GUKE-621372 format. One line per 10 residues: their letters; for each residue x negated, y negated, z negated of N, C-alpha, C. Coordinates in Angstrom, 2 decimals, m for minus. Atoms other than C-alpha are relative to their C-alpha. Layout:
% GUKE-621372
A	X/Y/Z/X/Y/Z/X/Y/Z | ...
END
This chain:
% GUKE-621372
MEGRFWEQLD	0.91/m1.13/0.10/12.96/m4.47/17.33/m0.70/0.03/m1.36 | 0.72/0.03/1.26/11.04/m5.64/14.28/0.88/0.46/m1.15 | m0.93/m0.40/1.05/14.13/m5.14/12.12/0.08/1.51/m0.14 | m0.06/m1.47/0.03/14.23/m1.46/13.06/m1.20/0.58/m0.75 | 1.21/m0.44/0.71/10.64/m1.01/11.80/0.23/m0.04/m1.51 | m0.22/0.16/1.44/11.59/m2.35/8.36/1.13/0.90/m0.49 | m1.10/m0.88/0.38/14.86/m0.39/8.30/m0.49/1.44/m0.19 | 0.52/m1.36/0.10/13.02/2.87/8.93/m0.90/0.16/m1.22 | 0.83/m0.06/1.20/10.47/2.09/6.23/0.86/m0.02/m1.26 | m0.93/0.02/1.14/13.30/1.20/3.82/0.60/1.38/m0.24
ALVGAADLVI	m0.58/m1.34/0.12/14.83/4.60/4.55/m1.01/0.98/m0.62 | 1.04/m0.86/0.58/11.53/6.36/3.77/m0.16/m0.27/m1.49 | 0.16/0.38/1.41/11.12/4.43/0.52/1.19/0.46/m0.82 | m1.21/m0.37/0.73/14.72/5.07/m0.49/0.19/1.49/m0.20 | m0.19/m1.45/0.06/14.52/8.81/0.14/m1.10/0.72/m0.77 | 1.16/m0.66/0.62/11.22/9.49/m1.64/m0.19/m0.47/m1.44 | 0.38/0.37/1.37/10.03/9.50/m5.23/m1.34/m0.73/0.03 | 1.23/0.77/0.10/7.38/6.90/m6.04/m0.86/0.58/m1.11 | 0.95/m0.52/0.98/4.32/8.30/m7.80/m1.14/m1.00/m0.10 | 1.13/0.91/0.23/1.86/5.80/m9.30/m1.04/0.79/m0.79
DRPAGSTHPR	1.02/m0.81/0.65/m1.23/7.87/m10.04/m1.24/m0.80/m0.36 | 1.11/0.87/0.35/m3.60/4.92/m10.37/0.58/m1.33/m0.50 | m0.60/1.21/0.54/m2.16/2.29/m12.71/m0.92/m1.21/0.13 | 0.79/1.23/m0.04/m3.29/m1.33/m12.59/m1.08/0.06/m1.08 | 1.13/m0.01/0.93/m6.71/m1.64/m14.22/m0.79/1.29/m0.01 | 0.75/m1.26/m0.05/m7.74/1.96/m13.54/m1.06/m0.08/1.09 | 1.08/m0.02/m1.00/m10.83/2.82/m11.51/0.20/1.14/0.99 | m0.08/m1.02/m1.04/m11.12/4.80/m8.31/m0.78/1.24/m0.46 | 0.68/m1.21/0.49/m12.05/8.45/m9.02/m1.39/0.23/0.58 | 1.33/m0.21/m0.60/m14.99/8.48/m6.59/m0.85/m1.26/0.04
FPDFVYPYGY	0.71/1.28/m0.06/m15.92/4.78/m6.65/0.33/m0.80/m1.25 | m0.38/0.61/1.27/m15.89/3.65/m10.30/m0.14/m1.52/m0.06 | 0.10/1.46/m0.03/m16.81/0.07/m9.38/1.28/m0.64/0.52 | m1.26/0.54/m0.53/m13.42/m0.31/m7.68/1.08/0.13/m1.07 | m1.08/0.04/0.98/m10.70/m1.37/m10.14/1.28/m0.39/0.74 | m1.28/0.28/m0.65/m7.10/m1.26/m8.95/0.66/m1.23/m0.63 | m0.60/1.22/0.56/m5.62/m4.76/m9.34/1.49/0.17/m0.33 | m1.43/m0.27/0.20/m2.05/m3.37/m9.25/0.18/1.52/0.07 | m0.27/m1.42/m0.08/m0.41/0.03/m9.46/m0.14/0.51/1.43 | 0.23/m0.59/m1.32/m1.33/2.34/m6.58/0.41/1.46/m0.06
GYLAGTTGGD	m0.41/m1.39/m0.04/0.16/5.63/m5.56/0.50/0.39/1.37 | m0.50/m0.52/m1.26/2.22/7.32/m2.90/1.47/0.36/m0.11 | m1.37/m0.48/m0.06/5.67/8.39/m1.80/m0.03/1.52/0.16 | m0.01/m1.46/m0.04/6.17/12.07/m2.59/0.83/0.49/1.18 | m0.73/m0.60/m1.10/7.25/14.20/0.34/m0.15/m0.71/1.33 | 0.27/0.70/m1.25/5.93/11.81/3.00/m1.42/0.32/0.44 | 1.34/m0.24/m0.51/2.83/11.98/5.17/m0.53/m1.26/0.66 | 0.65/1.17/m0.58/0.50/9.10/5.95/m1.10/0.42/0.97 | 1.06/m0.23/m0.98/m2.42/8.77/8.33/m1.09/0.95/m0.46 | 1.04/m0.90/0.52/m4.72/10.74/6.04/0.54/1.39/m0.34
GEGLDVWLGS	m0.59/m1.30/0.26/m2.32/13.69/5.81/0.60/0.12/m1.40 | m0.55/0.01/1.35/m1.30/12.78/2.25/1.23/m0.90/m0.02 | m1.17/0.85/0.12/1.73/10.87/0.95/m0.29/m1.44/0.40 | 0.17/1.41/m0.39/2.30/7.33/2.24/m0.48/m0.81/m1.19 | 0.58/0.81/1.07/0.19/4.94/0.18/0.90/m1.18/m0.33 | m0.85/1.08/0.49/1.99/2.35/m1.94/m0.77/m0.82/m1.03 | 0.43/0.93/1.04/0.89/m0.71/m3.87/1.26/m0.50/m0.68 | m1.15/0.45/0.77/3.29/m1.70/m6.66/m0.33/m1.30/m0.73 | 0.23/1.30/0.61/3.45/m5.36/m7.67/0.81/m0.20/m1.26 | m0.62/0.33/1.29/4.97/m7.15/m10.65/1.48/m0.35/0.07
LPARKLVGVV	m1.42/0.36/m0.10/8.42/m8.00/m9.28/0.87/1.16/m0.47 | m0.84/m1.08/0.51/11.20/m6.06/m11.03/0.68/0.81/1.10 | m0.61/m0.72/m1.13/12.89/m5.18/m7.73/m1.13/0.60/0.82 | 1.06/m0.69/m0.74/10.76/m2.60/m5.98/0.31/0.04/1.50 | m0.32/0.10/m1.42/11.73/m3.83/m2.53/m1.27/m0.02/0.84 | 1.10/0.03/m0.95/9.48/m3.34/0.46/m0.16/m1.42/0.54 | 0.21/1.40/m0.39/7.98/m6.78/1.09/m1.03/m0.16/1.12 | 1.01/0.08/m1.04/5.19/m5.97/3.54/m0.79/1.29/0.07 | 0.94/m1.12/m0.11/2.50/m3.55/4.62/m1.39/m0.56/0.24 | 1.39/0.32/m0.30/m1.26/m3.66/4.72/m0.48/1.06/0.98
LTVDAHKQDV	0.58/m0.89/m1.00/m2.83/m2.16/7.83/m1.49/0.04/m0.26 | 1.41/m0.11/0.35/m6.28/m0.81/7.03/m0.78/0.86/1.00 | 0.97/m0.78/m0.79/m9.29/0.49/8.93/m1.17/0.29/m0.93 | 1.14/m0.40/0.82/m12.00/2.44/7.13/m1.02/0.67/0.92 | 1.03/m0.52/m0.91/m15.11/2.90/9.27/m0.77/1.15/m0.64 | 0.70/m1.09/0.69/m16.68/5.15/6.62/0.76/1.31/0.16 | m0.84/m1.20/m0.13/m13.76/7.62/6.67/0.49/0.23/1.42 | m0.46/m0.08/m1.39/m13.00/6.94/10.35/1.52/0.17/0.06 | m1.46/m0.11/m0.05/m9.31/6.39/9.68/0.67/m1.37/m0.07 | m0.88/1.17/0.03/m6.50/3.89/9.93/1.23/0.40/m0.80
ELKLLLGCTH	m1.15/m0.33/0.83/m3.69/3.74/7.39/0.93/m1.20/m0.16 | m1.02/0.98/0.31/m0.54/1.86/6.51/0.28/0.13/m1.50 | m0.23/m0.01/1.45/m0.09/0.88/2.85/1.21/m0.89/m0.29 | m1.24/0.72/0.26/3.38/m0.15/1.69/m0.15/m0.88/m1.24 | 0.01/0.92/1.14/3.80/m3.13/m0.64/1.42/m0.06/m0.57 | m1.31/0.00/0.66/6.68/m2.71/m3.09/m0.05/m0.98/m1.17 | m0.12/0.92/1.12/7.71/m5.53/m5.41/m1.19/m0.90/m0.20 | 1.18/0.87/0.09/4.65/m7.65/m4.64/0.36/m1.45/0.32 | m0.09/1.41/m0.36/4.50/m11.42/m4.70/m0.96/m0.22/1.16 | 0.92/0.29/m1.10/2.72/m13.10/m1.80/m1.44/m0.07/m0.52
DEAQAIVRSH	1.35/0.07/0.58/m0.28/m13.82/m4.08/m0.55/1.40/m0.29 | 0.44/m1.37/0.25/m0.42/m10.16/m5.13/m0.38/0.69/1.31 | 0.29/m0.59/m1.31/m0.29/m9.09/m1.48/m1.36/m0.49/0.52 | 1.30/0.55/m0.46/m3.21/m11.41/m0.68/m1.15/0.63/m0.78 | 1.04/m0.65/0.81/m5.23/m9.93/m3.57/m0.23/1.44/0.45 | 0.11/m1.38/m0.48/m4.50/m6.43/m2.29/m0.76/0.03/1.33 | 0.72/0.07/m1.28/m5.67/m7.38/1.22/m1.49/m0.25/m0.26 | 1.42/0.26/0.32/m8.89/m8.79/m0.28/m0.68/1.27/m0.50 | 0.60/m1.23/0.52/m9.46/m5.48/m2.07/m0.31/0.98/1.12 | 0.25/m0.89/m1.15/m9.32/m3.72/1.33/m1.03/m0.58/0.97
NQGKQAGTLL	1.00/0.63/m0.88/m11.78/m6.14/2.95/m1.36/m0.02/m0.68 | 1.29/m0.18/0.64/m14.91/m4.79/1.33/m0.74/1.14/0.68 | 0.80/m1.08/m0.56/m17.75/m2.67/2.61/0.38/0.28/1.44 | m0.34/m0.42/m1.37/m16.76/m0.71/5.71/1.51/0.04/0.22 | m1.45/0.06/m0.15/m13.05/m1.39/5.19/0.43/m1.37/0.48 | m0.64/1.26/m0.38/m10.87/m4.04/6.73/1.50/0.19/m0.06 | m1.45/m0.09/0.09/m7.23/m4.82/6.18/0.64/m1.32/0.42 | m0.77/1.19/m0.35/m4.58/m7.22/7.39/1.42/0.18/m0.51 | m1.33/m0.02/0.58/m1.19/m8.12/5.96/1.07/m0.24/1.05 | m1.20/0.22/m0.79/2.10/m7.75/7.79/1.11/m0.26/m1.01
WRRA	m0.99/0.42/1.00/4.57/m9.72/5.65/1.39/0.08/0.60 | m1.37/m0.13/m0.46/8.25/m8.97/5.96/0.71/m1.35/m0.09 | m0.79/1.23/0.03/10.39/m11.94/6.90/1.26/0.22/m0.80 | m1.20/m0.11/0.85/13.25/m12.62/4.53/1.25/0.21/0.82
END
């Protein structure tokens, strides 16, 4: 069953264009104290929990393979989202999860088994 989850996500990633609209080191447009530790964007033509494109974090690995997802809860926005991790090392994934565990947000990592 778990394999099917990853297969379906792979299909979404493979069929969509990746747009990185917040490069590593940039600040959030509404929260300038938040600096993106890695590239952040979305998959064009998809729809996530917030009605916008599926969120994506882009790590440093040359292969942009789907390595995991971060499940987030934002009590301020009253929403839950899934954020795809492409080309991230395990350390990068942990840093991304930490960035989502601030204020009224919480996140947990679902790492893809090899």
